[in-house]
C-alpha positions as CSV (number, residue, x, y, z in Angstrom):
1,M,126.2,38.1,64.9
2,Q,126.7,39.1,61.6
3,D,123.1,38.3,60.3
4,F,122.6,41.4,62.7
5,L,125.2,43.4,61.7
6,T,124.5,43.1,58.0
7,T,120.9,43.9,58.5
8,N,121.0,46.7,60.9
9,Q,124.3,48.6,60.4
10,A,125.4,47.8,56.6
11,H,127.3,50.4,56.4
12,V,129.5,50.4,59.5
13,F,129.9,46.8,59.0
14,S,131.1,47.2,55.4
15,L,133.6,50.0,56.5
16,M,135.2,47.6,58.8
17,K,135.4,44.6,56.7
18,K,137.2,46.9,54.2
19,N,139.7,48.4,56.9
20,I,140.7,44.9,57.9
21,K,141.1,43.7,54.3
22,H,143.2,46.4,53.4
23,G,145.0,46.6,56.7
24,R,143.8,50.0,58.0
25,I,142.9,49.0,61.6
26,A,143.1,51.6,64.0
27,H,144.9,50.8,67.5
28,A,141.8,52.6,69.3
29,Y,137.9,52.7,68.4
30,L,135.1,54.2,69.6
31,F,131.8,52.4,69.0
32,E,129.2,55.1,69.6
33,G,125.3,54.5,69.7
34,D,122.0,53.6,71.4
35,K,121.9,50.6,73.4
36,G,121.1,47.5,71.2
37,T,122.5,48.6,68.0
38,G,125.1,46.4,67.3
39,K,128.5,48.0,69.5
40,H,129.2,44.8,71.3
41,E,128.3,42.4,68.3
42,L,130.9,44.3,66.2
43,S,133.4,44.2,69.0
44,L,133.0,40.6,69.5
45,W,133.3,40.3,65.7
46,L,136.1,42.4,65.2
47,A,138.0,40.4,67.7
48,Q,137.2,37.0,66.0
49,R,138.1,38.1,62.9
50,L,141.5,39.2,63.8
51,F,142.2,35.9,65.8
52,C,140.2,33.3,63.5
53,Q,141.9,30.4,62.2
54,Q,139.7,29.6,59.6
55,V,138.5,33.2,57.9
56,R,136.4,32.5,54.8
57,E,135.6,35.4,52.6
58,E,136.6,37.8,54.8
59,E,134.5,36.4,57.4
60,P,135.7,34.7,60.8
61,C,134.4,31.2,60.9
62,G,132.7,31.6,64.1
63,N,133.2,27.5,64.8
64,C,137.3,27.3,65.5
65,V,138.7,27.2,69.1
66,Q,139.8,31.2,68.9
67,C,136.1,32.1,67.5
68,K,134.5,29.8,70.2
69,R,137.0,31.5,72.9
70,I,136.3,34.9,72.0
71,E,132.2,34.2,72.1
72,M,132.5,32.4,75.5
73,E,134.6,35.7,76.6
74,E,137.5,33.1,77.7
75,H,140.2,34.4,75.3
76,P,143.2,35.3,77.2
77,N,143.9,38.2,74.6
78,V,140.4,39.7,74.7
79,R,139.4,41.7,77.7
80,V,135.7,42.5,78.4
81,I,135.3,45.0,80.9
82,Q,131.9,46.1,82.1
83,P,130.6,48.7,84.8
84,E,131.1,47.7,88.4
85,G,128.0,49.1,89.8
86,Q,127.1,52.3,88.0
87,S,130.6,53.1,86.5
88,I,133.8,52.2,85.3
89,K,136.2,52.3,87.9
90,V,140.1,53.4,88.1
91,D,140.9,50.2,89.6
92,Q,139.4,48.1,86.5
93,I,141.6,50.2,84.4
94,R,144.6,49.7,86.3
95,Q,144.0,46.0,86.9
96,L,143.5,45.8,82.7
97,Q,147.0,47.6,82.4
98,S,148.4,45.2,84.9
99,E,147.1,42.2,83.1
100,F,148.3,43.3,79.8
101,S,152.0,44.1,81.0
102,R,152.3,40.5,82.2
103,K,154.3,37.8,80.3
104,G,152.8,34.9,79.1
105,F,150.2,35.9,77.0
106,E,149.2,33.7,73.5
107,K,151.2,35.4,70.6
108,G,149.2,38.3,68.8
109,M,147.4,41.0,69.3
110,Q,146.1,42.1,73.0
111,I,142.1,43.7,72.6
112,F,140.3,45.0,75.2
113,I,136.5,45.8,75.0
114,I,134.9,48.3,77.1
115,Q,131.1,48.2,77.6
116,Q,129.5,51.6,78.7
117,A,133.0,53.3,78.6
118,D,131.1,56.5,79.0
119,T,130.0,55.8,82.5
120,M,133.9,56.0,83.6
121,N,134.6,58.3,86.5
122,V,137.4,61.0,85.8
123,S,140.5,58.9,87.6
124,A,139.4,56.0,85.2
125,A,139.3,58.1,82.2
126,N,142.7,59.6,83.1
127,S,144.3,56.2,83.4
128,L,142.9,55.1,80.4
129,L,144.1,57.9,78.5
130,K,147.7,57.0,79.8
131,F,147.2,53.4,78.4
132,L,145.9,54.8,75.1
133,E,148.8,57.2,74.8
134,E,151.4,54.5,75.9
135,P,150.2,51.0,74.5
136,E,152.4,48.3,75.1
137,G,153.0,45.7,72.2
138,E,150.4,45.3,69.4
139,M,146.9,46.4,71.2
140,L,143.7,47.4,70.0
141,A,141.4,49.4,72.3
142,I,137.3,49.4,71.6
143,L,135.4,51.8,73.6
144,E,131.2,51.3,73.4
145,V,129.5,54.4,74.3
146,E,125.9,55.8,74.3
147,S,126.8,59.4,74.5
148,L,130.0,60.8,73.1
149,G,129.8,63.8,74.8
150,K,130.5,62.1,78.3
151,M,134.0,61.0,77.1
152,L,137.2,63.3,77.4
153,P,138.1,64.8,74.3
154,T,141.6,63.8,74.6
155,I,140.4,60.0,74.5
156,Q,138.0,60.9,71.7
157,S,141.4,62.2,69.7
158,R,143.0,59.3,70.2
159,C,140.4,56.9,68.8
160,Q,138.6,56.4,65.5
161,I,135.0,57.0,66.1
162,I,132.2,55.0,64.4
163,H,128.8,56.2,64.7
164,F,125.9,53.6,65.0
165,N,122.7,54.2,63.5
166,P,119.5,53.9,65.3
167,L,117.4,50.4,64.3
168,N,114.7,50.8,61.7
169,K,111.2,50.9,63.3
170,Q,110.2,48.0,60.9
171,Q,113.4,46.2,61.5
172,L,112.9,46.3,65.4
173,V,109.1,45.1,65.2
174,K,110.6,42.1,63.1
175,Q,113.1,41.2,65.5
176,L,110.9,41.7,68.5
177,Q,108.1,39.0,66.5
178,D,111.0,36.7,66.1
179,N,111.9,36.8,69.8
180,G,108.3,35.6,70.2
181,I,106.4,39.1,71.0
182,N,103.1,39.6,69.3
183,E,102.5,42.4,66.4
184,K,100.5,44.6,68.7
185,S,103.2,44.5,71.5
186,A,106.0,44.8,69.1
187,N,104.6,48.4,67.6
188,L,104.1,49.6,70.9
189,L,107.8,48.8,72.3
190,A,109.2,50.1,69.0
191,S,107.4,53.3,69.8
192,L,109.2,53.7,73.2
193,T,112.6,52.5,72.1
194,N,114.8,52.1,69.1
195,S,117.0,49.4,71.1
196,Y,116.1,45.8,70.8
197,H,117.9,45.1,74.1
198,K,115.6,47.8,75.5
199,A,112.5,47.0,74.1
200,V,113.1,42.9,75.3
201,E,113.9,44.4,78.5
202,I,110.7,46.7,78.7
203,S,108.5,43.7,77.6
204,E,109.7,41.7,80.5
205,D,108.7,44.4,83.1
206,E,105.9,43.5,85.6
207,W,105.0,47.5,85.6
208,F,104.8,47.7,81.9
209,N,102.9,44.6,81.4
210,G,100.3,45.7,83.7
211,A,100.2,49.0,83.0
212,K,99.7,48.5,79.0
213,D,96.0,47.4,79.5
214,V,95.6,49.9,81.9
215,I,96.5,52.9,79.6
216,E,94.8,51.2,76.8
217,Q,91.2,51.2,78.6
218,W,92.1,55.2,79.0
219,F,92.5,55.4,75.4
220,L,89.1,53.6,74.8
221,Y,87.4,55.9,77.2
222,L,88.7,59.0,75.6
223,K,88.3,57.6,72.1
224,K,84.5,57.3,72.8
225,K,84.3,60.6,74.2
226,D,83.2,58.5,77.5
227,S,83.3,60.9,80.8
228,Q,84.4,58.0,82.5
229,A,88.0,58.8,81.2
230,F,88.2,61.8,83.6
231,I,87.1,59.7,86.6
232,Y,89.5,56.8,85.3
233,V,92.8,59.2,85.7
234,Q,92.3,59.0,89.7
235,K,90.8,55.6,90.0
236,A,93.4,53.8,87.7
237,I,95.7,55.9,86.1
238,M,97.2,57.3,89.1
239,T,97.7,54.0,90.8
240,I,100.3,53.2,88.3
241,A,102.0,56.6,88.1
242,K,103.9,56.6,91.1
243,E,107.7,57.5,89.6
244,K,108.4,60.2,87.1
245,Q,109.7,57.7,84.6
246,Q,106.3,56.0,85.0
247,Q,104.5,59.1,84.2
248,Q,106.4,59.7,80.9
249,D,105.6,56.2,79.9
250,I,102.4,56.7,80.6
251,L,102.1,59.6,78.2
252,A,104.0,57.8,75.6
253,I,102.1,54.7,75.5
254,L,98.9,56.8,75.3
255,L,100.3,58.7,72.5
256,F,101.0,55.4,70.6
257,Y,97.2,54.3,70.6
258,F,96.4,57.6,69.5
259,Q,98.6,57.5,66.9
260,N,97.6,54.0,65.9
261,E,94.1,55.1,65.5
262,R,95.2,58.1,63.2
263,N,97.5,55.7,61.1
264,Q,94.2,53.4,60.7
265,M,92.1,56.1,59.7
266,L,94.4,57.3,57.6
267,Q,94.7,54.1,55.7
268,H,90.9,53.6,55.3
269,Q,91.0,57.4,53.8
270,V,89.1,58.7,56.6
271,S,90.0,62.3,57.9
272,G,92.6,62.3,60.7
273,V,91.7,66.1,61.7
274,A,90.3,65.1,65.2
275,A,93.1,62.3,65.5
276,N,95.9,64.6,64.8
277,R,94.3,67.3,67.5
278,E,94.4,64.4,69.9
279,V,97.8,63.6,69.3
280,E,98.8,67.1,69.6
281,I,97.1,67.5,72.9
282,I,99.2,64.6,74.4
283,L,102.4,65.9,72.7
284,Q,101.2,69.2,74.8
285,G,101.0,67.1,77.8
286,Q,104.5,65.4,77.5
287,Q,105.6,68.8,77.3
288,K,104.2,69.9,80.6
289,L,105.3,67.2,82.5
290,A,108.6,67.6,81.3
291,A,108.3,71.2,83.0
292,N,107.4,69.7,85.9
293,V,103.6,70.4,86.1
294,P,102.1,67.7,88.1
295,F,101.0,64.5,86.8
296,Q,97.8,64.4,87.8
297,G,97.2,67.7,86.7
298,V,98.7,67.0,83.0
299,A,96.3,63.7,82.9
300,E,93.2,65.4,84.0
301,Q,93.6,68.7,81.7
302,L,94.0,66.3,78.9
303,S,91.3,64.2,79.4
304,L,89.0,67.2,79.4
305,R,90.6,68.8,76.4
306,I,90.0,65.6,74.2
307,L,86.4,64.6,75.7
308,F,85.0,68.5,75.6
309,K,87.3,69.7,72.4
310,E,88.6,72.7,74.4
């Protein structure tokens, strides 16, 4: 946990440690950033740091009873709330309030961490707002969000907002390789998302693992200016392009293969003019798809333009 934060969110991690050292802990934080950028890791680290029995050099030990209970999400004074279905419901916030108002808690601060807090419905958000305005006793709230714009301004105004930077692509590739993913796939995944957890999720997706080879064959036909590329759209590409997200992913993967080809040419001091043009054609294809032009038409036109340099 600490190694991940030190590597990927050094500034945020350093800031939080300084705030703790100097006693400048806010009563509510809003951690904003992409999924997999370390928001929840920092939430748990902060809870461990505040409860740890054997703090060493401003770091929680990670091994004491308190640290282990927090890591296992079994600490009675630390609550982790996740969406029920697609959103955080008002009943979850009310239950949280009820639990925190009961007697018999262990001594010390009460902490609640809400994951995907930007999925709260209006009733839940208003209930949480009242909780933040009228806290009972010593309390720390941590709200983890991907989209700050989905949070009520009144909630934002009561929180210290901490922005988490997207993962560096090279760091993400290394992490994926450390997780057993080969270099080629790791680079492809890093081109599709800057979230480690999302990349791992994609790597385990059955559609992705079948589609990437199909798309690579399309790329090879286009690269060789083989007319099979046009026929291949109907023969193979359309069979894996049933949903809009799949269609977007197909063009994104094709773009990766052409960008990778261009980068290799530049490394060998070969003119990349043609490769630049092909990348531009695919980018234009993505724009057309986003404008709701039918995917088959986009894919076929893209193939013709690359094959015949139109």
